[in-house]
C-alpha positions, 0 to 999 in steps of 0.5 A, spaced: 500 500 500 502 506 498 505 510 504 501 517 506 504 523 508 502 527 514 504 534 514 500 539 518 495 543 517 491 537 515 483 536 514 482 529 518 475 530 516 476 530 508 481 524 509 476 520 513 471 521 508 476 519 502 477 513 507 470 511 508 468 511 500 474 507 499 472 502 504 465 502 501 468 500 494 472 494 497 465 492 500 465 495 507 459 491 511 457 498 514 456 501 507 452 495 504 444 497 503 439 493 506 435 488 501 428 489 499 426 483 503 429 486 509 425 493 508 418 489 507 419 485 513 420 492 517 413 494 514 410 488 517 413 490 524 419 485 523 426 489 524 432 491 528 438 496 527 444 496 531 448 502 534 454 498 535 457 492 532 453 486 534 448 487 539 441 490 536 438 496 539 432 494 544 426 496 540 423 499 547 428 505 546 423 507 541 416 509 542 411 504 541 410 507 534 414 512 530 409 513 525 410 521 523 415 522 527 421 526 525 427 522 525 435 524 524 440 519 522 446 523 524 452 520 521 448 514 519 448 514 511 449 507 508 442 505 506 441 500 513 438 504 518 434 509 515 430 505 510 428 501 516 425 507 520 422 509 513 418 503 513 416 504 520 413 510 518 418 516 520 419 522 516 427 521 515 433 525 514 440 523 514 446 527 515 453 524 513 459 526 509 461 520 505 458 521 498 458 514 497 454 513 504 449 518 501 448 515 494 446 508 498 440 512 501 438 515 495 438 508 491 434 505 497 429 510 497 428 510 490 428 502 490 422 502 495 419 508 494 419 513 500 422 520 501 428 522 505 431 528 506 439 527 504 444 532 507 451 532 506 454 536 512 460 535 517 458 534 524 463 537 527 460 544 525 454 547 527 448 542 524 444 545 519 437 544 522 433 549 526 432 549 534 427 543 536 426 540 529 427 532 531 423 527 535 429 522 535 436 522 533 439 516 531 447 516 532 451 509 530 458 509 532 462 514 529 465 519 534 471 515 534 472 519 527 471 526 531 476 529 535 471 533 540 465 530 541 462 535 546 460 540 541 456 534 537 452 533 544 450 540 544 448 541 537 444 534 538 440 537 544 439 544 540 435 541 534 431 536 538 424 537 541 423 538 548 422 530 550 426 528 544 430 522 544 437 521 543 440 514 541 447 513 540 453 508 539 460 509 542 467 506 542 469 506 550 477 507 548 479 500 549 480 498 541 486 504 542 490 501 547 495 497 542 496 496 535 495 489 535 490 487 540 495 483 544 500 488 548 498 495 551 503 500 547 499 506 546 499 512 551 492 516 552 488 520 549 489 516 542 490 523 538 493 522 532 493 530 531 498 531 536 502 524 535 505 523 528 507 516 530 499 514 531 497 518 525 502 515 520 500 508 523 493 509 522 494 512 515 499 507 512 494 501 514 488 505 511 484 506 518 482 513 517 484 518 522 481 515 529 480 518 536 479 515 543 474 518 548 473 517 555 466 516 558 467 523 561 467 525 554 461 521 552 457 520 557 459 526 561 458 530 555 451 528 554 449 530 561 453 537 560 449 538 554 442 537 558 440 530 557 437 525 561 440 518 561 435 513 561 438 506 558 445 503 557 448 497 554 455 494 552 457 491 546 464 487 543 467 487 537 465 483 531 471 480 530 479 479 533 482 478 539 478 482 543 472 479 540 475 472 542 476 474 549 469 477 550 472 484 552 466 490 551 469 495 547 463 499 545 457 502 549 450 505 547 446 510 550 439 512 550 437 519 553 432 524 552 432 532 552 428 535 558 421 538 557 
């Protein structure tokens, strides 16, 4: 693989977009749209979605019906979750920065005949929505590609309606303790923007630019934004040494905006 040069200043968001588009071309599992059969089953009430690699989100995290509710898929492109929510009757909007992930959303919507608002935007910036717009925000694991997560939680709080639901998946940082999953080698926080060796290792291995985040940042950040945390579960990697050892590397949370 061709070696990449890292010299500041460096737009890591653009680098990650290129990386994800490349992964999709190579058959990345999170970039494969659902089938028509899966969409039809969702319309019949048989469905599941994931926020983290292996566990399905409890359906009880949603209201009994989401028909007519305004739902934002934040960094949730790829034609996997938004079609399910559209099949359940939600008014869906997806925000992502990957052109290929958004193209998958267009393809599935055209194939199944539903409307979706598609927004290409960088979630590290102010989100392009008015205050109190959405009833639900669905945010699968993606914060590991963002250096600062607390501003995202504040923006989510702003655009949710009072009483709205914020559901997210997160990496707890354990995946970044080593390069080979066997020996603890990396000093925390894992931040390649301040550690050139980490940046070189990531780019040389085509892993994009990733960051570790603490529970204080991710749970504490939601609480600081004003959210009330209601539910939490943990999950493991879908493969690898830590998967084999059943080590929790991810967690998901459900929170609500104060009335």
